[in-house]
N, CA and C atoms of all chains as a GROMACS GRO file, in nm:
protein
  585
    1MET      N    1  -3.362  15.967  18.280
    1MET     CA    2  -3.308  15.890  18.174
    1MET      C    3  -3.414  15.782  18.119
    2GLU      N    4  -3.505  15.736  18.201
    2GLU     CA    5  -3.595  15.641  18.156
    2GLU      C    6  -3.659  15.693  18.044
    3ILE      N    7  -3.695  15.812  18.046
    3ILE     CA    8  -3.799  15.875  17.965
    3ILE      C    9  -3.735  15.849  17.807
    4VAL      N   10  -3.598  15.853  17.792
    4VAL     CA   11  -3.556  15.830  17.667
    4VAL      C   12  -3.593  15.705  17.593
    5ARG      N   13  -3.596  15.611  17.695
    5ARG     CA   14  -3.608  15.471  17.638
    5ARG      C   15  -3.769  15.462  17.611
    6ILE      N   16  -3.856  15.521  17.708
    6ILE     CA   17  -4.002  15.514  17.660
    6ILE      C   18  -4.014  15.574  17.545
    7VAL      N   19  -3.965  15.704  17.528
    7VAL     CA   20  -3.993  15.770  17.390
    7VAL      C   21  -3.944  15.682  17.275
    8GLY      N   22  -3.819  15.613  17.296
    8GLY     CA   23  -3.780  15.521  17.182
    8GLY      C   24  -3.873  15.420  17.142
    9VAL      N   25  -3.929  15.340  17.262
    9VAL     CA   26  -4.019  15.249  17.231
    9VAL      C   27  -4.148  15.304  17.170
   10GLY      N   28  -4.191  15.433  17.206
   10GLY     CA   29  -4.321  15.477  17.152
   10GLY      C   30  -4.281  15.497  17.000
   11LEU      N   31  -4.174  15.546  16.965
   11LEU     CA   32  -4.150  15.575  16.832
   11LEU      C   33  -4.137  15.472  16.730
   12VAL      N   34  -4.066  15.351  16.792
   12VAL     CA   35  -4.059  15.253  16.724
   12VAL      C   36  -4.195  15.177  16.688
   13THR      N   37  -4.271  15.172  16.795
   13THR     CA   38  -4.398  15.119  16.781
   13THR      C   39  -4.490  15.208  16.674
   14ALA      N   40  -4.481  15.330  16.671
   14ALA     CA   41  -4.562  15.392  16.589
   14ALA      C   42  -4.509  15.374  16.440
   15VAL      N   43  -4.390  15.376  16.416
   15VAL     CA   44  -4.324  15.331  16.290
   15VAL      C   45  -4.367  15.210  16.228
   16ALA      N   46  -4.355  15.107  16.338
   16ALA     CA   47  -4.387  14.965  16.296
   16ALA      C   48  -4.542  14.942  16.267
   17ALA      N   49  -4.624  15.029  16.334
   17ALA     CA   50  -4.768  15.012  16.316
   17ALA      C   51  -4.795  15.077  16.189
   18LEU      N   52  -4.726  15.190  16.152
   18LEU     CA   53  -4.756  15.259  16.030
   18LEU      C   54  -4.721  15.184  15.906
   19LEU      N   55  -4.585  15.109  15.936
   19LEU     CA   56  -4.568  15.022  15.815
   19LEU      C   57  -4.636  14.909  15.792
   20LEU      N   58  -4.697  14.847  15.873
   20LEU     CA   59  -4.781  14.732  15.868
   20LEU      C   60  -4.918  14.780  15.830
   21ARG      N   61  -4.965  14.904  15.848
   21ARG     CA   62  -5.107  14.934  15.825
   21ARG      C   63  -5.154  14.929  15.692
   22GLY      N   64  -5.065  14.943  15.600
   22GLY     CA   65  -5.092  14.937  15.455
   22GLY      C   66  -5.131  14.796  15.418
   23SER      N   67  -5.059  14.704  15.458
   23SER     CA   68  -5.088  14.569  15.412
   23SER      C   69  -5.154  14.467  15.502
   24LYS      N   70  -5.127  14.501  15.634
   24LYS     CA   71  -5.197  14.418  15.714
   24LYS      C   72  -5.243  14.503  15.852
   25PRO      N   73  -5.361  14.562  15.836
   25PRO     CA   74  -5.401  14.639  15.938
   25PRO      C   75  -5.415  14.577  16.069
   26GLU      N   76  -5.466  14.454  16.072
   26GLU     CA   77  -5.491  14.383  16.215
   26GLU      C   78  -5.348  14.350  16.268
   27LEU      N   79  -5.240  14.344  16.200
   27LEU     CA   80  -5.127  14.329  16.262
   27LEU      C   81  -5.063  14.436  16.327
   28SER      N   82  -5.083  14.571  16.268
   28SER     CA   83  -5.053  14.686  16.315
   28SER      C   84  -5.130  14.711  16.438
   29PHE      N   85  -5.250  14.671  16.447
   29PHE     CA   86  -5.336  14.675  16.568
   29PHE      C   87  -5.250  14.603  16.686
   30ALA      N   88  -5.204  14.488  16.655
   30ALA     CA   89  -5.123  14.391  16.763
   30ALA      C   90  -4.992  14.472  16.799
   31ILE      N   91  -4.933  14.547  16.690
   31ILE     CA   92  -4.808  14.616  16.732
   31ILE      C   93  -4.852  14.727  16.830
   32THR      N   94  -4.951  14.794  16.794
   32THR     CA   95  -4.993  14.914  16.885
   32THR      C   96  -5.014  14.860  17.031
   33ILE      N   97  -5.083  14.754  17.040
   33ILE     CA   98  -5.095  14.680  17.173
   33ILE      C   99  -4.990  14.650  17.247
   34ALA      N  100  -4.884  14.586  17.167
   34ALA     CA  101  -4.765  14.546  17.210
   34ALA      C  102  -4.661  14.666  17.284
   35GLY      N  103  -4.680  14.773  17.180
   35GLY     CA  104  -4.603  14.896  17.227
   35GLY      C  105  -4.662  14.960  17.365
   36ALA      N  106  -4.812  14.971  17.376
   36ALA     CA  107  -4.869  15.028  17.466
   36ALA      C  108  -4.817  14.944  17.599
   37VAL      N  109  -4.826  14.817  17.581
   37VAL     CA  110  -4.808  14.731  17.704
   37VAL      C  111  -4.681  14.750  17.773
   38ILE      N  112  -4.580  14.751  17.666
   38ILE     CA  113  -4.442  14.763  17.710
   38ILE      C  114  -4.412  14.923  17.782
   39ILE      N  115  -4.475  15.010  17.722
   39ILE     CA  116  -4.459  15.131  17.785
   39ILE      C  117  -4.529  15.133  17.923
   40LEU      N  118  -4.639  15.076  17.950
   40LEU     CA  119  -4.711  15.069  18.073
   40LEU      C  120  -4.633  14.988  18.160
   41LEU      N  121  -4.583  14.883  18.124
   41LEU     CA  122  -4.504  14.787  18.199
   41LEU      C  123  -4.391  14.877  18.260
   42PHE      N  124  -4.329  14.942  18.166
   42PHE     CA  125  -4.206  15.008  18.214
   42PHE      C  126  -4.255  15.132  18.334
   43SER      N  127  -4.349  15.209  18.284
   43SER     CA  128  -4.397  15.299  18.389
   43SER      C  129  -4.429  15.256  18.518
   44PHE      N  130  -4.492  15.122  18.528
   44PHE     CA  131  -4.532  15.063  18.656
   44PHE      C  132  -4.414  15.049  18.759
   45ASP      N  133  -4.289  14.995  18.681
   45ASP     CA  134  -4.188  14.980  18.768
   45ASP      C  135  -4.132  15.119  18.827
   46LEU      N  136  -4.153  15.223  18.776
   46LEU     CA  137  -4.124  15.353  18.830
   46LEU      C  138  -4.226  15.372  18.919
   47LEU      N  139  -4.357  15.341  18.918
   47LEU     CA  140  -4.452  15.372  19.020
   47LEU      C  141  -4.464  15.287  19.148
   48ARG      N  142  -4.387  15.173  19.125
   48ARG     CA  143  -4.383  15.079  19.247
   48ARG      C  144  -4.348  15.152  19.365
   49ASP      N  145  -4.220  15.220  19.356
   49ASP     CA  146  -4.182  15.260  19.502
   49ASP      C  147  -4.268  15.379  19.547
   50THR      N  148  -4.327  15.434  19.449
   50THR     CA  149  -4.396  15.570  19.503
   50THR      C  150  -4.522  15.522  19.588
   51PHE      N  151  -4.563  15.409  19.554
   51PHE     CA  152  -4.673  15.356  19.652
   51PHE      C  153  -4.629  15.308  19.783
   52GLY      N  154  -4.496  15.288  19.800
   52GLY     CA  155  -4.439  15.253  19.931
   52GLY      C  156  -4.448  15.377  20.007
   53VAL      N  157  -4.418  15.496  19.941
   53VAL     CA  158  -4.421  15.608  20.033
   53VAL      C  159  -4.562  15.661  20.059
   54PHE      N  160  -4.651  15.627  19.964
   54PHE     CA  161  -4.806  15.654  20.013
   54PHE      C  162  -4.856  15.567  20.137
   55ALA      N  163  -4.791  15.439  20.147
   55ALA     CA  164  -4.820  15.358  20.261
   55ALA      C  165  -4.768  15.417  20.388
   56GLU      N  166  -4.640  15.466  20.380
   56GLU     CA  167  -4.574  15.525  20.478
   56GLU      C  168  -4.661  15.633  20.547
   57ILE      N  169  -4.687  15.729  20.443
   57ILE     CA  170  -4.757  15.849  20.470
   57ILE      C  171  -4.905  15.813  20.553
   58GLY      N  172  -4.948  15.699  20.494
   58GLY     CA  173  -5.091  15.654  20.563
   58GLY      C  174  -5.058  15.615  20.697
   59GLU      N  175  -4.948  15.546  20.728
   59GLU     CA  176  -4.932  15.486  20.856
   59GLU      C  177  -4.902  15.609  20.963
   60LYS      N  178  -4.811  15.694  20.907
   60LYS     CA  179  -4.762  15.817  21.004
   60LYS      C  180  -4.878  15.901  21.040
   61THR      N  181  -4.960  15.939  20.944
   61THR     CA  182  -5.077  16.027  20.973
   61THR      C  183  -5.190  15.963  21.009
   62GLY      N  184  -5.196  15.819  21.037
   62GLY     CA  185  -5.301  15.752  21.079
   62GLY      C  186  -5.422  15.744  21.013
   63ILE      N  187  -5.411  15.782  20.879
   63ILE     CA  188  -5.524  15.786  20.777
   63ILE      C  189  -5.559  15.631  20.762
   64ASP      N  190  -5.699  15.595  20.761
   64ASP     CA  191  -5.729  15.460  20.759
   64ASP      C  192  -5.677  15.401  20.622
   65SER      N  193  -5.599  15.285  20.642
   65SER     CA  194  -5.532  15.230  20.533
   65SER      C  195  -5.624  15.182  20.426
   66GLU      N  196  -5.751  15.164  20.444
   66GLU     CA  197  -5.862  15.118  20.354
   66GLU      C  198  -5.872  15.237  20.260
   67LEU      N  199  -5.864  15.368  20.299
   67LEU     CA  200  -5.881  15.478  20.208
   67LEU      C  201  -5.748  15.473  20.115
   68ILE      N  202  -5.642  15.457  20.169
   68ILE     CA  203  -5.519  15.458  20.080
   68ILE      C  204  -5.542  15.343  19.968
   69ARG      N  205  -5.609  15.217  20.019
   69ARG     CA  206  -5.606  15.118  19.922
   69ARG      C  207  -5.694  15.162  19.807
   70ILE      N  208  -5.806  15.228  19.862
   70ILE     CA  209  -5.914  15.262  19.764
   70ILE      C  210  -5.839  15.364  19.661
   71MET      N  211  -5.766  15.454  19.712
   71MET     CA  212  -5.719  15.548  19.623
   71MET      C  213  -5.626  15.485  19.508
   72ILE      N  214  -5.531  15.386  19.554
   72ILE     CA  215  -5.440  15.315  19.470
   72ILE      C  216  -5.530  15.234  19.379
   73LYS      N  217  -5.651  15.187  19.432
   73LYS     CA  218  -5.725  15.096  19.320
   73LYS      C  219  -5.781  15.186  19.213
   74ILE      N  220  -5.825  15.309  19.271
   74ILE     CA  221  -5.883  15.404  19.144
   74ILE      C  222  -5.755  15.446  19.039
   75VAL      N  223  -5.632  15.468  19.100
   75VAL     CA  224  -5.535  15.490  19.003
   75VAL      C  225  -5.515  15.374  18.913
   76ALA      N  226  -5.531  15.256  18.956
   76ALA     CA  227  -5.507  15.132  18.873
   76ALA      C  228  -5.616  15.134  18.774
   77ILE      N  229  -5.733  15.148  18.831
   77ILE     CA  230  -5.854  15.137  18.731
   77ILE      C  231  -5.828  15.255  18.610
   78GLY      N  232  -5.796  15.360  18.650
   78GLY     CA  233  -5.776  15.466  18.551
   78GLY      C  234  -5.666  15.442  18.481
   79TYR      N  235  -5.551  15.367  18.498
   79TYR     CA  236  -5.445  15.330  18.412
   79TYR      C  237  -5.509  15.242  18.313
   80LEU      N  238  -5.578  15.133  18.351
   80LEU     CA  239  -5.628  15.012  18.260
   80LEU      C  240  -5.727  15.087  18.164
   81VAL      N  241  -5.829  15.163  18.213
   81VAL     CA  242  -5.931  15.225  18.140
   81VAL      C  243  -5.852  15.294  18.027
   82GLU      N  244  -5.754  15.388  18.086
   82GLU     CA  245  -5.685  15.472  17.960
   82GLU      C  246  -5.604  15.390  17.871
   83PHE      N  247  -5.557  15.279  17.899
   83PHE     CA  248  -5.482  15.180  17.820
   83PHE      C  249  -5.567  15.141  17.686
   84ALA      N  250  -5.705  15.068  17.763
   84ALA     CA  251  -5.773  15.003  17.665
   84ALA      C  252  -5.828  15.105  17.573
   85ALA      N  253  -5.886  15.219  17.639
   85ALA     CA  254  -5.982  15.326  17.561
   85ALA      C  255  -5.874  15.379  17.452
   86GLY      N  256  -5.755  15.401  17.478
   86GLY     CA  257  -5.659  15.449  17.374
   86GLY      C  258  -5.648  15.381  17.263
   87ILE      N  259  -5.626  15.247  17.293
   87ILE     CA  260  -5.598  15.140  17.175
   87ILE      C  261  -5.724  15.127  17.090
   88VAL      N  262  -5.822  15.134  17.154
   88VAL     CA  263  -5.949  15.090  17.083
   88VAL      C  264  -5.986  15.218  16.988
   89GLU      N  265  -5.975  15.334  17.052
   89GLU     CA  266  -5.999  15.466  16.966
   89GLU      C  267  -5.898  15.467  16.856
   90ASP      N  268  -5.782  15.421  16.884
   90ASP     CA  269  -5.669  15.431  16.772
   90ASP      C  270  -5.726  15.350  16.647
   91PHE      N  271  -5.810  15.255  16.679
   91PHE     CA  272  -5.845  15.173  16.553
   91PHE      C  273  -5.991  15.205  16.509
   92GLY      N  274  -6.038  15.328  16.542
   92GLY     CA  275  -6.167  15.356  16.476
   92GLY      C  276  -6.264  15.343  16.547
   93SER      N  277  -6.275  15.257  16.642
   93SER     CA  278  -6.404  15.243  16.701
   93SER      C  279  -6.427  15.340  16.811
   94LYS      N  280  -6.450  15.468  16.779
   94LYS     CA  281  -6.447  15.568  16.900
   94LYS      C  282  -6.564  15.542  16.993
   95SER      N  283  -6.681  15.476  16.945
   95SER     CA  284  -6.786  15.461  17.040
   95SER      C  285  -6.756  15.366  17.163
   96ILE      N  286  -6.673  15.253  17.114
   96ILE     CA  287  -6.644  15.160  17.213
   96ILE      C  288  -6.554  15.223  17.319
   97ALA      N  289  -6.456  15.308  17.268
   97ALA     CA  290  -6.375  15.367  17.346
   97ALA      C  291  -6.448  15.460  17.453
   98ASP      N  292  -6.549  15.527  17.404
   98ASP     CA  293  -6.636  15.598  17.498
   98ASP      C  294  -6.690  15.526  17.616
   99LYS      N  295  -6.770  15.402  17.561
   99LYS     CA  296  -6.824  15.302  17.650
   99LYS      C  297  -6.709  15.253  17.765
  100LEU      N  298  -6.586  15.246  17.716
  100LEU     CA  299  -6.496  15.195  17.829
  100LEU      C  300  -6.473  15.299  17.917
  101VAL      N  301  -6.450  15.420  17.868
  101VAL     CA  302  -6.423  15.534  17.959
  101VAL      C  303  -6.555  15.549  18.066
  102PHE      N  304  -6.671  15.542  18.002
  102PHE     CA  305  -6.785  15.543  18.079
  102PHE      C  306  -6.793  15.434  18.193
  103ALA      N  307  -6.764  15.316  18.157
  103ALA     CA  308  -6.767  15.199  18.232
  103ALA      C  309  -6.650  15.233  18.352
  104GLY      N  310  -6.524  15.284  18.317
  104GLY     CA  311  -6.439  15.312  18.404
  104GLY      C  312  -6.472  15.412  18.513
  105LYS      N  313  -6.552  15.512  18.484
  105LYS     CA  314  -6.594  15.619  18.574
  105LYS      C  315  -6.685  15.540  18.656
  106VAL      N  316  -6.778  15.471  18.598
  106VAL     CA  317  -6.880  15.397  18.684
  106VAL      C  318  -6.816  15.309  18.789
  107ILE      N  319  -6.713  15.241  18.753
  107ILE     CA  320  -6.649  15.150  18.846
  107ILE      C  321  -6.578  15.222  18.952
  108ILE      N  322  -6.519  15.355  18.902
  108ILE     CA  323  -6.450  15.419  19.004
  108ILE      C  324  -6.538  15.497  19.100
  109PHE      N  325  -6.657  15.541  19.057
  109PHE     CA  326  -6.742  15.581  19.153
  109PHE      C  327  -6.782  15.485  19.251
  110SER      N  328  -6.835  15.354  19.209
  110SER     CA  329  -6.856  15.255  19.291
  110SER      C  330  -6.757  15.218  19.395
  111VAL      N  331  -6.631  15.231  19.352
  111VAL     CA  332  -6.516  15.185  19.431
  111VAL      C  333  -6.502  15.288  19.546
  112SER      N  334  -6.536  15.398  19.510
  112SER     CA  335  -6.502  15.511  19.619
  112SER      C  336  -6.623  15.538  19.692
  113LEU      N  337  -6.721  15.445  19.697
  113LEU     CA  338  -6.859  15.482  19.795
  113LEU      C  339  -6.798  15.480  19.927
  114PRO      N  340  -6.722  15.376  19.988
  114PRO     CA  341  -6.684  15.391  20.131
  114PRO      C  342  -6.623  15.503  20.160
  115VAL      N  343  -6.564  15.569  20.085
  115VAL     CA  344  -6.494  15.723  20.117
  115VAL      C  345  -6.592  15.819  20.150
  116LEU      N  346  -6.703  15.808  20.066
  116LEU     CA  347  -6.808  15.900  20.088
  116LEU      C  348  -6.872  15.872  20.206
  117GLN      N  349  -6.906  15.745  20.248
  117GLN     CA  350  -6.974  15.694  20.358
  117GLN      C  351  -6.881  15.756  20.493
  118THR      N  352  -6.745  15.732  20.489
  118THR     CA  353  -6.660  15.775  20.590
  118THR      C  354  -6.683  15.928  20.614
  119MET      N  355  -6.692  15.991  20.476
  119MET     CA  356  -6.687  16.148  20.513
  119MET      C  357  -6.823  16.179  20.559
  120VAL      N  358  -6.926  16.118  20.529
  120VAL     CA  359  -7.059  16.162  20.576
  120VAL      C  360  -7.063  16.133  20.725
  121SER      N  361  -7.018  16.026  20.781
  121SER     CA  362  -7.009  15.976  20.915
  121SER      C  363  -6.922  16.070  20.997
  122LEU      N  364  -6.808  16.122  20.935
  122LEU     CA  365  -6.737  16.225  20.996
  122LEU      C  366  -6.788  16.350  21.022
  123ILE      N  367  -6.873  16.399  20.911
  123ILE     CA  368  -6.951  16.529  20.934
  123ILE      C  369  -7.046  16.516  21.034
  124GLY      N  370  -7.118  16.396  21.028
  124GLY     CA  371  -7.219  16.378  21.145
  124GLY      C  372  -7.159  16.375  21.263
  125SER      N  373  -7.049  16.315  21.287
  125SER     CA  374  -6.989  16.316  21.424
  125SER      C  375  -6.950  16.468  21.465
  126PHE      N  376  -6.902  16.554  21.349
  126PHE     CA  377  -6.869  16.687  21.402
  126PHE      C  378  -6.987  16.772  21.448
  127LEU      N  379  -7.117  16.735  21.354
  127LEU     CA  380  -7.224  16.816  21.399
  127LEU      C  381  -7.286  16.780  21.545
  128GLU      N  382  -7.253  16.665  21.575
  128GLU     CA  383  -7.314  16.612  21.708
  128GLU      C  384  -7.236  16.698  21.832
  129LEU      N  385  -7.091  16.706  21.791
  129LEU     CA  386  -7.009  16.774  21.882
  129LEU      C  387  -7.065  16.923  21.912
  130ILE      N  388  -7.120  17.000  21.800
  130ILE     CA  389  -7.140  17.117  21.808
  130ILE      C  390  -7.277  17.151  21.887
  131MET      N  391  -3.416  14.469  17.468
  131MET     CA  392  -3.485  14.386  17.574
  131MET      C  393  -3.641  14.389  17.550
  132ASP      N  394  -3.710  14.492  17.517
  132ASP     CA  395  -3.847  14.478  17.513
  132ASP      C  396  -3.884  14.509  17.374
  133ILE      N  397  -3.792  14.601  17.305
  133ILE     CA  398  -3.818  14.643  17.168
  133ILE      C  399  -3.817  14.521  17.081
  134GLU      N  400  -3.749  14.418  17.111
  134GLU     CA  401  -3.742  14.296  17.032
  134GLU      C  402  -3.887  14.255  16.996
  135VAL      N  403  -3.960  14.249  17.093
  135VAL     CA  404  -4.094  14.195  17.061
  135VAL      C  405  -4.161  14.262  16.944
  136ILE      N  406  -4.135  14.395  16.941
  136ILE     CA  407  -4.224  14.483  16.839
  136ILE      C  408  -4.148  14.440  16.697
  137PHE      N  409  -4.020  14.427  16.693
  137PHE     CA  410  -3.944  14.396  16.585
  137PHE      C  411  -3.988  14.250  16.534
  138LYS      N  412  -4.009  14.155  16.624
  138LYS     CA  413  -4.046  14.025  16.584
  138LYS      C  414  -4.188  14.039  16.519
  139ILE      N  415  -4.279  14.108  16.581
  139ILE     CA  416  -4.422  14.112  16.526
  139ILE      C  417  -4.400  14.199  16.377
  140ALA      N  418  -4.309  14.291  16.383
  140ALA     CA  419  -4.316  14.361  16.247
  140ALA      C  420  -4.258  14.261  16.142
  141ALA      N  421  -4.161  14.181  16.183
  141ALA     CA  422  -4.103  14.072  16.099
  141ALA      C  423  -4.205  13.992  16.041
  142VAL      N  424  -4.281  13.935  16.138
  142VAL     CA  425  -4.373  13.832  16.106
  142VAL      C  426  -4.476  13.890  16.000
  143GLY      N  427  -4.520  14.032  16.032
  143GLY     CA  428  -4.623  14.088  15.944
  143GLY      C  429  -4.566  14.096  15.801
  144ILE      N  430  -4.425  14.143  15.804
  144ILE     CA  431  -4.376  14.153  15.650
  144ILE      C  432  -4.363  14.025  15.583
  145ILE      N  433  -4.326  13.920  15.661
  145ILE     CA  434  -4.323  13.782  15.598
  145ILE      C  435  -4.441  13.751  15.546
  146VAL      N  436  -4.545  13.759  15.619
  146VAL     CA  437  -4.680  13.712  15.585
  146VAL      C  438  -4.711  13.790  15.472
  147THR      N  439  -4.692  13.922  15.469
  147THR     CA  440  -4.734  14.003  15.351
  147THR      C  441  -4.683  13.943  15.215
  148ILE      N  442  -4.558  13.931  15.231
  148ILE     CA  443  -4.453  13.884  15.120
  148ILE      C  444  -4.512  13.755  15.061
  149VAL      N  445  -4.554  13.653  15.167
  149VAL     CA  446  -4.588  13.531  15.120
  149VAL      C  447  -4.722  13.530  15.052
  150CYS      N  448  -4.806  13.619  15.114
  150CYS     CA  449  -4.940  13.643  15.066
  150CYS      C  450  -4.939  13.677  14.931
  151GLN      N  451  -4.836  13.788  14.890
  151GLN     CA  452  -4.829  13.849  14.763
  151GLN      C  453  -4.793  13.733  14.659
  152ILE      N  454  -4.705  13.660  14.708
  152ILE     CA  455  -4.642  13.542  14.619
  152ILE      C  456  -4.747  13.449  14.593
  153LEU      N  457  -4.825  13.393  14.696
  153LEU     CA  458  -4.935  13.299  14.681
  153LEU      C  459  -5.050  13.372  14.595
  154LYS      N  460  -5.074  13.505  14.588
  154LYS     CA  461  -5.162  13.553  14.520
  154LYS      C  462  -5.139  13.553  14.363
  155LYS      N  463  -4.986  13.587  14.346
  155LYS     CA  464  -4.959  13.599  14.216
  155LYS      C  465  -4.959  13.453  14.150
  156SER      N  466  -4.924  13.339  14.239
  156SER     CA  467  -4.956  13.213  14.161
  156SER      C  468  -5.074  13.176  14.193
  157ASP      N  469  -5.182  13.255  14.176
  157ASP     CA  470  -5.325  13.230  14.186
  157ASP      C  471  -5.361  13.121  14.299
  158ARG      N  472  -5.295  13.117  14.414
  158ARG     CA  473  -5.357  13.028  14.517
  158ARG      C  474  -5.412  13.101  14.615
  159GLU      N  475  -5.539  13.169  14.582
  159GLU     CA  476  -5.589  13.261  14.676
  159GLU      C  477  -5.625  13.209  14.817
  160ASP      N  478  -5.661  13.075  14.825
  160ASP     CA  479  -5.708  13.017  14.935
  160ASP      C  480  -5.583  13.012  15.047
  161ILE      N  481  -5.471  12.971  14.990
  161ILE     CA  482  -5.364  12.935  15.080
  161ILE      C  483  -5.318  13.087  15.136
  162ALA      N  484  -5.330  13.194  15.062
  162ALA     CA  485  -5.275  13.306  15.118
  162ALA      C  486  -5.372  13.357  15.231
  163THR      N  487  -5.505  13.327  15.210
  163THR     CA  488  -5.567  13.380  15.336
  163THR      C  489  -5.537  13.281  15.453
  164ILE      N  490  -5.514  13.156  15.434
  164ILE     CA  491  -5.474  13.089  15.547
  164ILE      C  492  -5.358  13.126  15.607
  165VAL      N  493  -5.260  13.145  15.519
  165VAL     CA  494  -5.116  13.215  15.564
  165VAL      C  495  -5.140  13.336  15.663
  166SER      N  496  -5.229  13.426  15.600
  166SER     CA  497  -5.228  13.559  15.682
  166SER      C  498  -5.312  13.542  15.806
  167LEU      N  499  -5.397  13.435  15.791
  167LEU     CA  500  -5.473  13.391  15.932
  167LEU      C  501  -5.371  13.330  16.028
  168ALA      N  502  -5.270  13.259  15.971
  168ALA     CA  503  -5.185  13.186  16.063
  168ALA      C  504  -5.098  13.301  16.132
  169GLY      N  505  -5.052  13.387  16.034
  169GLY     CA  506  -4.955  13.476  16.098
  169GLY      C  507  -5.034  13.579  16.203
  170LEU      N  508  -5.149  13.600  16.172
  170LEU     CA  509  -5.224  13.694  16.257
  170LEU      C  510  -5.258  13.633  16.404
  171ILE      N  511  -5.265  13.497  16.401
  171ILE     CA  512  -5.287  13.406  16.532
  171ILE      C  513  -5.167  13.410  16.590
  172ILE      N  514  -5.052  13.397  16.532
  172ILE     CA  515  -4.915  13.391  16.609
  172ILE      C  516  -4.896  13.535  16.678
  173VAL      N  517  -4.911  13.614  16.602
  173VAL     CA  518  -4.890  13.761  16.659
  173VAL      C  519  -4.994  13.798  16.787
  174LEU      N  520  -5.102  13.737  16.758
  174LEU     CA  521  -5.204  13.783  16.875
  174LEU      C  522  -5.167  13.680  16.993
  175ALA      N  523  -5.110  13.575  16.985
  175ALA     CA  524  -5.070  13.496  17.097
  175ALA      C  525  -4.962  13.558  17.170
  176VAL      N  526  -4.860  13.628  17.092
  176VAL     CA  527  -4.766  13.684  17.158
  176VAL      C  528  -4.820  13.802  17.225
  177VAL      N  529  -4.893  13.885  17.149
  177VAL     CA  530  -4.944  13.996  17.219
  177VAL      C  531  -5.021  13.969  17.336
  178LEU      N  532  -5.123  13.865  17.324
  178LEU     CA  533  -5.197  13.830  17.444
  178LEU      C  534  -5.099  13.792  17.560
  179ASP      N  535  -4.988  13.730  17.544
  179ASP     CA  536  -4.894  13.685  17.642
  179ASP      C  537  -4.854  13.824  17.727
  180MET      N  538  -4.806  13.915  17.631
  180MET     CA  539  -4.771  14.048  17.707
  180MET      C  540  -4.874  14.108  17.793
  181VAL      N  541  -5.007  14.122  17.732
  181VAL     CA  542  -5.098  14.173  17.818
  181VAL      C  543  -5.128  14.097  17.939
  182VAL      N  544  -5.117  13.978  17.944
  182VAL     CA  545  -5.120  13.882  18.079
  182VAL      C  546  -5.016  13.932  18.159
  183ASP      N  547  -4.897  13.954  18.113
  183ASP     CA  548  -4.792  14.001  18.199
  183ASP      C  549  -4.826  14.154  18.260
  184LEU      N  550  -4.882  14.233  18.176
  184LEU     CA  551  -4.923  14.366  18.221
  184LEU      C  552  -5.018  14.349  18.324
  185PHE      N  553  -5.134  14.260  18.319
  185PHE     CA  554  -5.227  14.260  18.411
  185PHE      C  555  -5.164  14.199  18.536
  186ASP      N  556  -5.061  14.104  18.522
  186ASP     CA  557  -4.998  14.035  18.645
  186ASP      C  558  -4.924  14.149  18.723
  187SER      N  559  -4.848  14.224  18.655
  187SER     CA  560  -4.774  14.321  18.707
  187SER      C  561  -4.878  14.435  18.784
  188VAL      N  562  -4.988  14.464  18.714
  188VAL     CA  563  -5.070  14.554  18.770
  188VAL      C  564  -5.121  14.494  18.923
  189ARG      N  565  -5.163  14.380  18.907
  189ARG     CA  566  -5.213  14.306  19.040
  189ARG      C  567  -5.099  14.316  19.133
  190GLY      N  568  -4.972  14.276  19.088
  190GLY     CA  569  -4.878  14.287  19.197
  190GLY      C  570  -4.847  14.416  19.249
  191ILE      N  571  -4.854  14.521  19.157
  191ILE     CA  572  -4.820  14.658  19.234
  191ILE      C  573  -4.940  14.697  19.305
  192PHE      N  574  -5.068  14.696  19.251
  192PHE     CA  575  -5.177  14.760  19.316
  192PHE      C  576  -5.245  14.679  19.402
  193ASP      N  577  -5.196  14.552  19.419
  193ASP     CA  578  -5.253  14.453  19.490
  193ASP      C  579  -5.398  14.448  19.496
  194LEU      N  580  -5.465  14.443  19.379
  194LEU     CA  581  -5.610  14.484  19.355
  194LEU      C  582  -5.692  14.339  19.396
  195PHE      N  583  -5.676  14.242  19.324
  195PHE     CA  584  -5.769  14.138  19.339
  195PHE      C  585  -5.713  14.005  19.362
   0.00000   0.00000   0.00000
């Protein structure tokens, strides 16, 4: 049912942005940001309880909670980069959007380094067993 | 509830456009630019406020930093 409201907000934003693009392009830029923020805020509420499930799975299966935190952090970074790059690209400066996406990838890679370390140490411990 | 913000910004935009047209017709070009600048600043303040809400909720949900 929520999807109907999200689609509604999206359409209204698009129409308002188009309406203002003729006379005041910068205001339509602001409307696009506002619409994007509303849709993201709305989807975050839906995402909130799914992360509770992740935490429970983490405790049950004994996965190190640090890895779960990193995974959630990567999701958040992906969200924000997608949000910013989409808006910036929407207004013509494609190169800046590409820079944002590239920076997002670099940050995600640097955040996920501990995961690589734990994996390598895990493999090392296996090899010693054999 | 949240669509009002978009309607408000669109309303500000339309009003600013009309006022600018009127000012341009009565050849007060400089006041027109000031009015459009003021409208832009008001709208950006509102949008900035919303982006701050977005980042707060991101911090809340993902307890990032």
